[in-house]
C-alpha positions as MATLAB code, in Angstrom:
seq = 'QVQLVESGGGLVQPGGSLRLSCAASGILFRVYNMGWFRQAPGKQRELVATITSRYITNYGDSVKGRFTISRDNAKNTVYLQMSSLKPEDTAVYYCNAEPPIQPIEYWGQGTQVTVSS';
ca = [
       0.000    0.000    0.000;
       1.403    3.331   -1.096;
       1.446    6.100    1.496;
       2.670    9.665    1.223;
       2.563   11.500    4.532;
       3.198   15.233    4.567;
       4.230   17.198    7.634;
       5.647   20.575    8.571;
       2.795   22.858    7.640;
       1.498   25.589    9.908;
       1.054   29.300   10.428;
       3.970   31.588    9.597;
       4.381   35.337    9.248;
       5.169   36.945    5.892;
       8.872   36.720    5.198;
       9.212   33.612    7.310;
      10.292   30.084    6.458;
       8.924   26.571    6.720;
      10.154   23.157    5.699;
       7.690   20.559    4.519;
       8.466   16.861    4.542;
       6.826   13.974    2.703;
       7.623   10.470    3.881;
       6.867    7.763    1.335;
       6.244    4.083    1.880;
       5.126    1.227   -0.345;
       7.118    2.429   -3.349;
      10.657    2.055   -4.632;
      11.299    5.651   -3.714;
      14.639    6.132   -5.449;
      13.173    5.575   -8.938;
      10.162    7.821   -8.469;
       9.842   11.416   -9.576;
       8.566   13.423   -6.629;
       6.793   16.725   -6.456;
       4.954   19.317   -4.437;
       1.734   20.926   -5.584;
      -0.567   23.345   -3.832;
      -4.183   24.386   -3.935;
      -5.585   27.590   -2.522;
      -9.325   28.042   -1.854;
     -11.193   28.610   -5.083;
      -8.160   27.947   -7.227;
      -6.846   25.026   -9.231;
      -4.055   22.846   -7.968;
      -0.729   24.179   -9.236;
       2.821   22.970   -9.530;
       5.217   24.109   -6.840;
       8.297   22.003   -7.506;
       9.392   18.623   -8.786;
      12.537   16.548   -8.494;
      13.317   13.556  -10.656;
      15.044   10.347   -9.655;
      18.184   11.924  -11.095;
      17.791   15.035   -8.938;
      16.716   17.304  -11.773;
      14.506   20.025  -10.319;
      11.776   22.211  -11.725;
       9.871   25.068  -10.064;
       6.703   26.997  -10.611;
       7.349   30.592  -11.628;
       5.810   32.011   -8.475;
       8.237   30.195   -6.161;
      11.508   30.310   -8.105;
      14.320   31.659   -5.983;
      12.332   31.230   -2.748;
      11.598   27.493   -2.498;
      13.969   24.542   -2.734;
      12.987   20.921   -3.280;
      15.283   18.100   -2.211;
      15.131   14.385   -1.563;
      16.799   11.872    0.715;
      16.539    8.413   -0.811;
      17.921    6.805    2.345;
      14.934    8.170    4.272;
      12.349    7.845    1.467;
      11.570   11.507    2.021;
      11.183   14.585   -0.140;
      11.448   18.066    1.324;
      10.298   21.536    0.392;
      12.219   24.379    1.997;
      10.138   27.525    1.729;
      11.622   30.955    2.409;
      10.475   34.557    2.015;
       6.921   33.348    2.343;
       4.099   35.562    1.115;
       0.390   35.570    1.947;
      -0.284   34.267   -1.565;
       1.649   31.114   -0.679;
      -1.225   30.173    1.611;
      -2.609   26.840    0.411;
      -2.841   23.152    1.095;
       0.418   21.591   -0.068;
       0.312   18.093   -1.528;
       3.087   15.599   -2.101;
       3.069   13.706   -5.397;
       4.888   10.578   -6.555;
       5.157    9.296  -10.111;
       6.994    6.198  -11.334;
       9.239    6.816  -14.345;
       7.187    5.006  -17.000;
       3.766    3.941  -15.723;
       0.864    6.407  -16.188;
      -0.070    6.483  -12.519;
       0.547    8.851   -9.667;
       0.047    8.981   -5.945;
      -0.932   11.860   -3.687;
      -0.592   12.627   -0.030;
      -3.403   13.960    2.120;
      -2.018   17.504    2.139;
      -0.703   19.875    4.775;
      -1.987   23.394    5.353;
       0.390   26.339    5.062;
      -0.941   29.718    6.143;
       1.101   32.883    5.722;
      -0.396   35.697    7.730;
       0.534   38.380   10.208;
];
């Protein structure tokens, strides 16, 4: 059974930082492409960042230069370091896992990030 469990969300002031974690189980983590997406109320889910099995990263335009995605294959965990947070970063953040060839994907349950003073 595949599980993606996010943690690290919470309330932070504008300009602050948070680090999200996503612990994966039930998959061969090291071959999976991993990602973070987010969804704000009334908006569509959008790409935040992805990292391939070869550590190639990609970021959404709105977070470039502020967020960093990384992975630790020994811990089956992907991270999202978020800095210089803005109120518009407020959303539920979801972890995503995709195998390299198969047309399937897995999602975590999401973790709320609220940026407010």
